[in-house]
Structure formats: structure tokens, C-alpha cells
C-alpha positions in Angstrom: -5.3 -38.1 8.2 -3.2 -35.9 6.9 -1.0 -36.6 4.0 2.4 -36.0 3.6 4.7 -35.2 0.8 8.0 -34.1 -0.3 8.9 -30.4 -1.7 11.8 -28.3 -3.1 13.0 -24.7 -2.1 14.5 -22.6 -4.5 17.7 -20.8 -3.4 15.7 -17.3 -3.4 15.1 -18.4 0.1 18.8 -19.1 1.4 20.9 -16.9 3.3 23.1 -19.2 4.5 25.0 -23.0 4.4 25.3 -24.4 7.7 22.5 -26.6 9.2 21.6 -26.0 12.7 18.2 -26.5 14.5 15.4 -28.3 13.5 12.8 -28.1 10.8 8.9 -27.8 11.5 6.4 -27.7 8.5 2.8 -28.0 8.7 0.9 -30.6 6.8 -2.4 -30.8 5.5 -4.5 -32.5 3.0 -7.2 -31.1 0.4 -10.6 -31.5 2.3 -8.8 -32.4 5.3 -8.9 -30.1 8.9 -6.2 -32.1 10.4 -2.5 -30.7 10.2 0.6 -32.1 11.5 3.6 -30.4 12.7 6.9 -32.2 11.7 10.3 -31.7 13.3 13.7 -33.0 12.0 13.5 -35.9 13.8 10.7 -37.3 11.8 11.6 -36.5 8.2 14.6 -38.3 6.2 17.2 -35.0 5.3 18.1 -35.9 1.7 15.2 -34.4 -0.3 13.2 -37.3 -0.6 9.7 -38.0 0.6 9.4 -37.6 4.5 7.1 -40.7 4.4 5.2 -42.6 2.3 2.6 -40.2 0.4 -1.1 -41.1 1.3 -2.8 -39.2 -1.5 -1.5 -37.8 -4.8 -3.3 -34.8 -4.2 -2.0 -34.3 -0.5 -1.6 -30.8 0.3 1.3 -29.2 1.9 1.0 -26.2 4.0 4.7 -25.2 3.7 4.7 -22.0 5.7 7.5 -22.1 8.0 8.2 -19.4 10.1 11.1 -17.4 8.8 12.3 -16.5 12.1 12.7 -20.0 13.2 13.8 -21.7 9.7 15.6 -21.4 6.7 16.3 -23.9 3.3 19.6 -24.7 2.2 20.6 -25.7 -0.9 23.3 -28.0 -2.1 26.0 -26.1 -4.1 26.5 -29.1 -6.2 23.5 -30.0 -8.0 21.0 -27.4 -6.6 18.6 -29.4 -4.9 17.3 -29.4 -1.6 20.0 -30.7 0.6 18.0 -30.9 3.9 16.3 -27.8 5.4 16.8 -25.5 7.9 18.5 -23.6 10.8 16.9 -21.6 13.4 17.5 -18.0 12.4 17.7 -15.2 14.9 16.0 -11.9 13.0 16.3 -8.2 14.1 13.1 -8.0 16.0 10.9 -5.1 14.4 9.2 -2.8 17.0 5.6 -1.7 16.8 6.8 1.4 14.9 9.4 1.5 12.3 12.0 4.3 12.0 11.1 7.3 9.8 12.3 7.1 6.4 13.0 3.1 6.7 14.3 1.3 3.8 11.7 -0.5 2.4 13.7 -2.1 -0.7 11.5 -0.6 -3.7 13.7 -0.5 -6.5 16.4 -3.0 -5.5 14.4 -5.9 -7.0 13.2 -6.1 -10.5 11.5 -8.6 -13.4 14.9 -10.1 -13.7 15.0 -11.3 -10.3 11.7 -12.7 -10.8 12.6 -14.8 -13.9 15.8 -16.0 -12.4 14.1 -17.4 -9.3 11.0 -18.7 -11.0 13.2 -20.8 -12.9 14.4 -22.6 -9.8 11.3 -23.1 -8.3 9.4 -24.3 -11.3 11.3 -27.7 -11.5 8.9 -30.5 -11.5 9.0 -32.3 -7.7 5.3 -33.8 -8.4 4.2 -31.8 -5.3 0.9 -30.1 -4.7 0.2 -26.5 -4.2 2.2 -24.9 -1.3 2.6 -21.9 0.8 5.9 -20.2 1.3 7.4 -17.1 3.2 10.1 -15.2 1.0 13.2 -14.9 3.7 13.4 -11.2 2.5 10.1 -10.2 4.0 12.0 -11.0 7.3 10.0 -10.4 10.8 6.9 -7.8 10.5 5.7 -5.3 13.0 4.3 -6.5 16.4 0.6 -7.5 15.9 0.9 -7.2 11.7 -1.9 -8.8 9.6 -1.2 -11.8 7.5 -1.4 -11.1 3.8 -2.2 -14.6 1.5 -0.7 -13.8 -1.9 -2.6 -15.4 -4.5 -0.5 -15.8 -8.0 -1.8 -14.9 -11.4 -1.6 -17.5 -14.4 2.0 -18.2 -14.0 1.2 -20.0 -10.6 5.0 -19.8 -9.4 3.7 -17.0 -6.2 6.6 -14.7 -7.1 4.6 -11.9 -8.1 5.3 -9.7 -5.1 8.9 -9.9 -5.6 9.6 -6.0 -6.0 7.4 -5.7 -2.8 8.5 -8.7 -0.1 10.9 -6.3 1.8 8.3 -3.7 2.3 4.8 -5.7 2.6 7.3 -7.8 4.9 7.1 -5.1 7.7 3.4 -4.5 7.8 2.3 -8.2 7.2 3.2 -11.5 7.7 3.4 -12.4 4.1 2.4 -16.1 3.0 2.5 -16.7 -1.1 0.9 -19.3 -2.8 2.7 -21.7 -5.0 1.1 -23.6 -7.8 3.3 -26.4 -9.6 3.8 -25.9 -13.2 2.0 -29.4 -13.8 -0.1 -29.4 -11.1 -3.7 -30.1 -12.3 -6.3 -29.0 -9.1 -9.6 -27.8 -10.5 -10.3 -24.2 -9.0 -13.1 -25.3 -6.1 -9.9 -27.6 -4.8 -7.7 -24.3 -4.8 -10.7 -22.5 -3.2 -11.0 -25.0 -0.4 -7.3 -24.8 0.0 -7.0 -21.0 0.2 -10.3 -21.2 2.6 -9.2 -23.3 4.9 -5.9 -21.7 5.5 -7.9 -18.2 5.8 -10.0 -20.1 8.8 -6.9 -21.1 10.7 -5.7 -17.9 10.4 -9.2 -16.3 11.6 -9.5 -18.8 14.6 -6.0 -17.9 15.7 -6.5 -14.3 15.5 -10.1 -13.4 15.4 -9.9 -10.0 15.6 -7.2 -9.5 13.2 -8.2 -9.0 9.3 -6.6 -11.2 6.5 -5.5 -9.9 3.6 -5.9 -11.6 0.2 -3.8 -10.0 -2.8 -4.8 -11.5 -5.9 -3.4 -10.9 -9.1 -5.2 -11.6 -12.2 -6.3 -15.4 -11.7 -5.7 -15.0 -8.2 -8.3 -11.9 -8.0 -11.1 -14.7 -9.0 -9.6 -17.0 -6.3 -10.1 -14.2 -3.5 -13.3 -13.2 -4.6 -14.6 -16.9 -4.1 -13.0 -17.4 -0.7 -14.8 -14.0 0.3 -18.0 -14.8 -1.3 -17.8 -18.1 1.1 -16.9 -16.5 4.1 -18.6 -13.3 4.4 -18.5 -13.2 8.3 -14.5 -13.5 8.4 -12.7 -9.9 8.3 -11.1 -9.9 4.6 -9.6 -7.2 3.0 -9.3 -7.9 -1.0 -6.4 -6.3 -2.9 -7.1 -7.4 -6.7 -4.4 -6.4 -9.0 -6.3 -6.6 -12.8 -8.5 -9.2 -11.6 -9.0 -12.2 -14.5 -13.1 -11.9 -13.6 -13.5 -10.0 -17.2 -12.0 -13.3 -18.9 -14.9 -13.9 -21.0 -14.6 -10.3 -22.5 -10.7 -11.1 -22.8 -8.4 -11.0 -26.0 -7.3 -14.6 -24.8 -10.6 -16.3 -25.3 -9.9 -17.0 -29.2 -6.7 -18.6 -28.3 -8.1 -21.6 -26.6 -8.6 -23.3 -30.6 -5.2 -21.7 -32.0 -3.3 -22.9 -29.3 -4.9 -26.5 -29.3 -3.8 -26.9 -33.0 -0.8 -25.0 -33.0 2.7 -27.7 -33.5 4.8 -28.2 -30.7 7.9 -26.7 -32.4 5.9 -22.8 -32.4 4.5 -23.2 -28.9 7.9 -21.7 -27.5 7.2 -18.3 -29.5 3.7 -18.2 -27.5 4.8 -17.1 -23.8 7.4 -14.8 -25.3 4.8 -13.3 -27.3 2.2 -13.1 -24.6 4.6 -11.7 -22.2 4.5 -8.1 -24.4 0.6 -8.5 -24.1 0.6 -9.1 -20.1 3.2 -6.6 -19.0 5.0 -3.5 -20.2 8.9 -4.1 -20.9 9.4 -0.5 -20.3 8.0 -0.2 -17.2 9.5 -3.1 -15.9 12.8 -2.2 -17.0 12.6 1.6 -15.0 12.1 -0.1 -11.5 15.5 0.3 -10.5 16.0 3.6 -12.0 17.0 6.2 -9.8 14.3 9.3 -10.2 16.7 11.7 -9.5 19.1 10.9 -12.2 19.8 13.4 -15.4 17.9 12.1 -18.2 20.9 11.1 -20.0 21.8 8.7 -17.3 18.1 7.1 -17.2 18.4 6.8 -20.9 21.8 4.9 -20.7 20.4 3.0 -17.6 17.3 1.8 -19.2 18.8 0.6 -22.4 20.9 -1.6 -20.2 18.1 -3.0 -18.1 15.9 -3.8 -21.6 19.2 -5.3 -23.0 19.3 -7.7 -20.3 15.6 -8.1 -19.9 14.3 -9.0 -23.2 16.4 -12.3 -23.7 15.0 -13.7 -20.7 11.4 -13.3 -21.2 11.6 -16.0 -23.2 12.0 -18.4 -20.1 8.3 -17.9 -19.7 8.0 -20.9 -22.1 9.1 -23.2 -19.1 7.3 -21.4 -16.5 4.0 -22.1 -18.8 4.7 -24.7 -21.2 2.3 -25.5 -23.5 -0.1 -28.0 -21.8 -0.1 -25.9 -18.5 -0.7 -22.8 -20.7 -3.8 -24.7 -22.1 -5.2 -25.8 -18.5 -4.6 -22.1 -17.0 -7.0 -20.9 -19.8 -9.4 -23.3 -19.3 -8.8 -22.5 -15.3 -9.2 -19.2 -15.8 -12.3 -19.5 -17.3 -14.2 -21.6 -15.1 -12.7 -19.1 -12.1 -14.4 -16.0 -13.7 -17.7 -18.0 -14.1 -17.5 -19.0 -10.5 -16.5 -15.9 -8.9 -19.0 -13.8 -11.2 -21.8 -16.1 -10.1 -21.0 -15.0 -6.3 -20.1 -11.5 -6.1 -23.5 -10.8 -4.2 -22.4 -12.6 -1.7 -18.9 -11.0 -1.3 -19.1 -8.8 2.3 -15.3 -7.9 2.6 -13.4 -4.6 1.6 -12.2 -4.4 -1.9 -9.2 -2.4 -3.3 -9.2 -2.6 -7.3 -5.8 -1.7 -9.1 -6.7 -1.4 -12.7 -4.4 -0.8 -15.4 -4.9 1.6 -18.5 -2.7 -0.3 -20.9 -3.8 -3.8 -19.9 -4.0 -5.5 -23.4 -5.0 -9.1 -21.9 -8.2 -8.2 -20.3 -10.7 -4.7 -20.0 -9.4 -4.1 -16.8 -10.5 -0.3 -16.3 -14.1 -1.6 -17.4 -14.1 -4.2 -15.3 -12.9 -2.2 -12.0 -15.8 0.2 -12.6 -18.2 -3.1 -13.0 -16.7 -4.6 -9.8 -17.3 -1.2 -7.8 -20.6 -1.0 -8.9 -21.3 -4.7 -8.1 -19.5 -5.2 -4.5 -21.1 -3.5 -1.6 -17.6 -2.3 -0.1 -15.2 -1.4 -3.5 -12.7 1.6 -4.3 -11.2 1.4 -7.7 -7.4 3.1 -8.1 -6.3 3.5 -12.1 -3.0 3.3 -13.2 -3.3 4.3 -17.0 0.4 4.0 -17.8 0.7 0.4 -16.6 0.2 -2.8 -18.5 -1.5 -6.2 -16.8 1.8 -7.5 -14.7 1.1 -4.2 -12.6 2.8 -5.8 -9.5 5.9 -6.4 -11.4 6.2 -2.8 -12.9 7.6 0.7 -11.9 5.6 3.3 -10.2 3.6 0.6 -8.4 4.6 0.3 -4.5 1.7 -2.2 -3.0 2.4 -1.0 0.7 2.0 2.3 -0.3 -1.2 2.1 -2.1 -2.4 0.2 0.7 -1.7 3.0 3.2 -2.8 5.5 0.8 -6.0 4.1 0.5 -6.8 3.6 4.2 -6.5 -0.1 3.8 -4.0 -1.0 6.3 -5.1 -1.9 9.8 -4.2 -4.5 12.5 -7.6 -4.9 14.0 -11.3 -4.8 12.9 -11.3 -0.9 12.9 -8.9 1.4 11.1 -7.0 3.2 14.4 -5.2 6.2 12.4 -2.4 6.5 15.2 -1.6 3.0 16.0 -1.9 1.5 12.8 0.4 4.4 11.1 3.3 3.1 9.2 6.0 5.9 8.7 6.9 6.7 5.5 10.0 4.8 3.6 12.7 6.5 2.1 11.3 5.5 -1.5 8.0 6.8 -0.8 9.5 9.7 0.4 11.6 10.6 -2.7 8.9 9.5 -5.3 6.2 11.7 -3.6 8.6 15.2 -3.1 10.4 14.5 -6.4 8.0 13.1 -8.8 4.7 13.9 -7.5 4.8 17.8 -6.2 8.2 18.2 -7.4 7.3 21.0 -9.4 5.7 22.7 -7.0 8.4 22.2 -4.8 10.8 23.8 -7.4 8.4 27.0 -7.7 7.7 27.8 -4.5 11.7 26.9 -2.8 10.3 27.1 0.8 12.5 29.2 3.3 12.1 27.9 6.5 12.7 30.0 9.7 12.3 29.1 13.6 12.4 30.9 16.8 14.6 29.8 19.8 14.1 29.8 23.1 16.2 33.0 23.6 14.0 34.9 21.1 16.5 34.9 18.4 15.3 33.7 14.6 17.4 31.3 12.9 17.3 29.6 9.4 15.9 26.3 9.6 14.1 24.2 12.1 16.2 24.5 15.3 13.9 26.1 17.3 11.2 23.3 16.9 11.4 20.6 19.9 12.6 17.0 18.7 10.7 15.4 21.3 7.0 15.4 21.5 4.4 16.3 22.2 4.4 19.0 20.1 1.3 21.1 18.7 2.4 23.5 15.6 -0.6 25.7 15.1 -0.9 27.8 11.9 -2.3 29.7 8.8 -3.8 28.0 6.0 -2.6 29.2 2.9 -4.7 29.0 -0.6 -5.8 25.2 -1.2 -3.5 24.2 1.5 -0.5 24.8 -1.3 2.1 25.0 2.0 1.4 21.6 3.5 4.1 19.8 0.8 7.0 21.9 1.8 6.2 21.9 5.4 6.1 18.1 5.7 9.1 17.6 3.4 11.2 20.0 5.8 10.1 18.3 9.0 10.8 14.8 7.4 14.2 15.8 6.4 14.5 16.7 10.5 13.4 13.0 11.0 10.1 14.5 12.5 6.9 12.8 11.6 4.6 15.5 11.1 0.9 14.1 11.9 -1.4 16.6 10.2 -5.1 17.3 10.7 -6.9 17.0 7.6 -10.8 17.4 6.7 -12.6 14.0 7.3 -13.8 14.7 3.6 -10.6 13.3 2.4 -11.5 10.1 4.4 -14.6 9.4 4.1 -14.8 8.5 0.7 -16.8 11.6 -1.0 -14.5 12.1 -3.2 -14.0 8.7 -4.8 -15.0 8.4 -8.3 -15.6 5.6 -10.8 -11.8 5.2 -11.6 -9.6 7.4 -9.6 -5.8 7.9 -9.8 -3.6 8.0 -6.8 -3.7 11.0 -6.0 -2.4 13.6 -3.7 -5.1 13.2 -1.4 -3.8 9.7 -0.6 -0.2 10.7 -0.7 -1.3 12.7 2.1 -2.4 9.6 4.0 0.9 8.2 3.4 3.0 10.9 5.0 0.5 10.7 8.3 -2.6 13.1 7.4 -5.3 12.0 9.8 -9.4 13.0 10.0 -9.4 16.1 12.6 -11.6 14.9 15.2 -10.9 15.7 19.1 -10.3 11.8 19.8 -7.5 11.8 17.2 -5.9 15.1 18.5 -6.2 13.4 22.0 -4.4 10.1 21.0 -1.8 11.8 19.0 -0.7 14.0 21.6 -0.8 11.2 24.4 1.5 8.9 21.8 4.1 12.3 21.9 3.9 13.1 18.4 4.0 16.3 16.6 0.6 17.4 15.7 -0.2 19.8 12.8 -3.5 22.0 13.3 -4.9 24.6 10.9 -7.9 26.1 13.0 -8.9 27.8 10.4 -9.2 24.6 8.3 -11.1 24.9 5.1 -12.5 28.5 5.5 -9.1 29.7 5.4 -7.8 27.2 2.4 -10.9 28.0 0.4 -10.8 31.8 1.4 -12.8 34.2 -1.0 -11.2 37.3 -3.2 -9.3 39.8 -1.0 -9.0 37.2 2.2 -5.4 36.4 1.9 -3.4 35.8 4.8 -6.6 36.5 7.0 -7.3 34.5 10.0 -10.7 32.2 10.4 -10.0 30.8 13.8 -12.8 30.1 16.3 -13.8 32.6 18.9 -12.8 30.2 21.7 -10.0 28.3 22.5 -10.0 24.7 20.9 -6.7 23.0 21.5 -5.3 24.7 24.3 -6.4 22.8 27.4 -5.9 19.6 25.3 -2.6 20.5 24.6 -2.3 21.6 28.3 -3.5 18.0 29.4 -0.6 16.4 28.1 2.3 19.0 28.6 2.5 19.4 25.2 4.7 22.5 23.5 2.7 24.7 21.2 4.5 26.1 18.2 2.6 28.8 16.6 3.5 29.6 13.0 2.8 31.6 9.8 3.4 31.3 6.1 3.3 33.6 3.0 3.8 33.6 -0.7 0.4 32.0 -2.3 0.0 35.6 -3.6 3.4 35.3 -5.4 2.5 32.2 -7.4 -1.1 32.2 -8.2 -3.8 34.7 -8.2 -7.3 33.8 -7.3 -9.8 34.6 -10.3 -13.0 32.8 -9.2 -14.2 32.0 -5.4 -17.0 30.5 -4.2 -19.2 33.5 -4.9 -17.8 33.8 -8.6 -18.4 29.5 -8.9 -22.1 29.7 -7.5 -23.2 32.3 -10.7 -22.1 29.9 -13.3 -25.1 27.9 -14.4 -24.8 23.8 -13.8 -21.8 24.2 -11.5 -24.0 26.2 -9.0 -25.9 23.3 -8.5 -23.2 20.8 -8.6 -20.8 22.9 -5.9 -23.9 23.4 -3.7 -25.1 19.7 -3.5 -21.1 18.8 -2.5 -21.2 21.6 0.0 -24.4 20.2 1.6 -23.2 16.4 1.5 -19.6 17.2 3.1 -19.3 16.3 7.0 -19.3 19.7 8.8 -16.5 19.8 11.7 -18.3 22.7 13.6 -21.6 24.2 13.5 -22.6 27.8 13.0 -22.5 28.6 16.5 -18.3 28.8 16.0 -19.0 31.9 13.6 -17.4 32.5 10.4 -14.7 29.5 10.6 -18.0 27.0 10.3 -18.6 28.5 6.9 -16.6 25.9 5.1 -18.2 25.4 1.6 -16.5 22.8 -0.3 -15.2 24.1 -3.9 -12.6 24.1 -6.3 -11.2 28.0 -7.1 -10.0 28.8 -10.5 -6.7 30.2 -10.1 -4.3 31.8 -12.4 -0.5 31.2 -12.3 1.8 33.9 -11.9 5.7 34.1 -12.2 7.3 31.7 -9.7 7.7 33.4 -6.0 8.5 32.1 -2.8 7.3 30.3 0.4 7.9 31.8 3.9 7.7 30.1 7.2 8.3 31.5 10.5 8.1 29.5 13.4 7.3 31.3 16.8 8.8 31.0 20.3 7.6 27.6 21.4 5.0 28.0 24.3 5.3 25.5 27.4 2.2 24.0 28.6 4.0 21.6 31.2 3.5 22.7 34.7 0.5 24.6 34.0 -2.3 22.4 34.8 -4.2 25.6 36.0 -5.0 25.8 32.1 -7.3 22.8 32.4 -9.6 24.4 35.2 -9.1 28.3 34.3 -11.0 28.9 31.3 -10.0 33.1 31.1 -6.0 31.7 31.4 -6.8 29.2 28.4 -8.4 31.8 26.4 -5.4 34.2 27.1 -2.9 31.7 26.2 -5.2 31.1 23.1 -4.8 35.1 22.2 -1.3 34.5 22.4 -1.1 32.1 19.8 
């Protein structure tokens, strides 16, 4: 039988003071596969036990569907008055609006600490799941994301990310009460049972386990025990390296420490675990003048630092000693089972983690696990998910880990860039290039007039933009930005080498190639073009591909297109509008001093470049002419006095109603030459 116990809910999960409808909660106990769904008819609405508790270690699977329930707090004493009203939430369509509000930067560590004070009040209950109301309702067919907390156990480690991940996932957060003493294997079984229930309900959908520090050990342990379940693990500074941690020598010291001095320990640990500066910068707008940034940072730090002393309540003396011992057993358990982990794994490692050797551990996990990639954040501390510059959903999208089925679908799984991603990407990541090039866009109207801006580009798809690739593809960034400002998502067809892991190194930072995926890049394949046009997308195609982007000296603005049409009949099949365009300006901002031929003459570098080129994916074979000669290398560039990029989009070419293009190759080639 499943045991039943009571629990209280923080005001963090409240939005209203009225009580309507019924309350449902699934109750299950450790080691039991039974679960019971209770309605408001079977519970006492006064915050006491629902029925007599049968087992002291009973577990509440307190996941209440956010569209159906919400918790309410008594305004007089802050205790659970009764639970829940049926909540009507705005339905989220399969595709979010472009530049949607992901809420990143509106929550800070202060919010985490304020809510933690409420949720840690002892209730005698066991570990349980909860769904933060601010996550809202996810997109249709979204996968489940289970957040496994760090040493604090509160389950609020995604406070900065709730709104964003809540649109792409059904989010469940694990809460381990302060005075709970469930052993590690007990927690593993609890999470494992939830994973198996979710898998049984949606066997073709992946389950995401986001493990923060200690939670990383928990995620790896569950994955090792369930190799046949489709799991995706996101590990933020996993504590599998606890054996090499600076906290190890603290155990005997803490045990001997007088009670009066203990309150200072969590406060001191807070500076080891995270970077207060990074925490205080979360809600500071990137575009603010330096003086305003400094003033806001100073104000945030003044507010934040006194709150850190509240960690003594979140991690009291007995709990801290217990958690350190739990970490030790968790690391040993997970490390002994790494060979059994079959899941996809993404490790987020901080370069300034003074609690764990996270960078070295990330590299060890990459070499030990079968399917693991690493992203290094060199300026962040241990509590990486609570610090500035880390948007979890952005990282998941940029590393190609977001999918709603067994295989990644670059078309149906695409989550449009949010406003915060747009601002950070084009202000911080490519802001200098954007400033230096000052791109000017011109387009051609149906009557042949050339106008400033993109008024000549059809707003409704399918549209196929076909153009010239400048050196290193430098024109991509202002081009994508300009279309996003017009509320058009440009789905660029990129070389498969950006997606197949060839460019991955042992400790790769979140790079431009990741940002390209965030903004909508897809591998250049015929099937992807077909599906994008069938969904009425705006598709960006460079027929010259890498051969144009990595051209040699003296080949500026020279087209290297295939002799035969490759896209005309595909566009005609869907009645797509073809918009040819050209871009100039590369010779104004950089001079090509080392091309492929020069690099091959350099000892040692020659072998490296040759091996890279041989292992690279070939989109075309040699029968396609010079365009098939796609040698992969990084050219030597010499920056010049800032110039400017100019784009000219030609008159749109309609293919709708021209079905003869599908059968008449000569007609298709004639249109190809026109483009």
C-alpha cells in the first residue's frame, strides 16, 4: 500500500487567494509501485495529515499539474490553509512566438533565498516533487525535465530558469527536506520510480535529468540503472569529483566545531560555492552604460550579501554533516557505475569552481562516458545555475540536446530564439562585429524599385533566400539579426560539420557554432530543405557553401555554385518564392593573408589540416565541379580599418503555379541561371 503524509507548500507557488475546484496529488511510498490519487473529498483542508501516516519513510509524489492546481497560503500565519483551485492557463502552441519572453534576468539569487526560507520549514515529510507555477504550461508534446538539487536539497536551483524551461519542458523539481535522512540509494530508487512511470506513460519521449552538483551523482546513478530508457543528462559541476574536493578535510573540523561558530560556516561556504559578483549581475541589462551597470551592481551586492547568512537555516549543522557524508557515498556509487551509463550527457563545468575540480572532472567524464560532451564556463563558480551568463534552455538548444522524440528533428523540435537570447547574442557575442560592419540592407520591390530595408522580402513563407557566402561567413550575423528584427526566423542551412561533433574538444566553451544552432541553423541536407519549405519557413541557402566561405586569395566575390540547379525544382514543388541576394564588404574589414595553399606549406600544420579535411563530411562529390572542393581550414586574416557590409536582395522570383519546373529540366536550369 502507498503511505500518505502531509506537506506544506511555499507561497512561491501561489498566485491567488481564492479556493475553487479540487485537489489531486499522487502519493507513493519508497519501495512501492502503488500510487494513489486523492481528491479534495478525501483530505482534511487544514494543513494536517490527509490520513494516518503508515510509514515514516513514505514518499509523496507531490507533482500537481499546474494547469489544474495551485497552492494557497493563509495570510495570517503563512501555513498551508488548503490547496488548490483549477487554474485556467493560456494554451501554448507547438511553436512559440519569435523573440518570446523567457523571463531570464527577472529572477535573482535573492528570490531563491527568499523562497528557500519558506520551503525549508520542517513538516516531518519525506522528499517530494513539485512543479513551480511560474513554469507555466509547456508546448505540446514537450518532454519531462526532472531537476535534482545540489547539497541544499531545496529544489529551487532553477529559479532563474523556471519561465524559460517551463515553455519547453514539463518541469518537476525534487525537494529534500532539511531534516530528511534518506540514504543515497533510497533517493536513487525514488527518482528511478518516477523515471519509470514517466517512461511508461510516454515511451517515445526522452526524459531529462538536470543534476546540480550532488544531483549530478543522482542523475548518473539513475541512468546507470536504467540503460534502456531514453535519458538526457545535464550535469552542472557534478560532485563525482568529491573525493578530490576541498571539502573532504572539513568533515572532522565541522564535527569538532562548537555550535556557536557553526552559523558562520554556511556563510563562508557561500563564497566558495558561487561567485557573488556573477549572482548579482543576473538582472543587469547588457545595454546599460558602464556607470549605470556599476551603480546597479553595487545595489544588488548590498542587498545580496546579508541574505547569504540565511544559508545557515537552509543547511544547519547536523544537515551539513549529513550532506557531506551523503556526497561521499553518492560520488562512490556513481563512479562505480559510469560504465553502465548509456544516456546522452552534457556536462557544464565552471572554471572558477573552488569547491570541486569541475573542469578536470568534466574531461574525465567525457573520456569515461560513451556519449558525453562538455561546455566550459571559465568565469563562473560552483553554483553555476544561479549565476549570470548561464541560460539553461539556451545551452540545451545550442548543444543540440533539445528533442521531443527519440531522434532530434531540426524542424519540429526547433524552439525560436527568445528576446534575451537575441539581445545577448547580438550585443555580447557578435556585438563588436556588428558595430564594425554596420550592415546596410536593401531589397527590391515587385515593381523593381530598390528600397532601404527588407520591405521587398515576402513576410509569408515558404521563401528560399539564395546568396553569396562571404569569407568565413561573416555576413551571417548581421543578416540573421536583420530578419529577426522583422519578426522572421531565418533557418540557415549550415555545413554538417557544425553538428556532428567533429569540432568538439575536451573542454569547449559555448561558442559561435552553438549560437548558430540557437538562432535556427540546420544541417544542409535535401530532407531538411524539403521539410522546412513544407512548413512555410524562410530558408537561407548558400549554394557555394564552404568553398565560397573559405575561398583562396584573389577569389573575393567569385561564385562557386554547382553547374546544375539543385534547389529550383524543390522550391517549385512547394510554390516557394526565391529571393537571390548578394553581399559585399569583406575586403573592407579584413585582408586574407594565409589561404589553404599557404597553410599546407607550413610544417606540422599541413598534416593537421589535411586530416581535418579528410575526416570532414562531404556534401557533394567531385562530379559537382569546383564547389565540391571543400577543404576545411581556418584562414589567416589581417584586420583592416572598419568598413561596412552591404546587402542587396533581388526581385522575388515566384515559383507558385509553375508546375512545369518539376518536369522541364531546361526550364529549371534557365531559372537557376537567372538566380
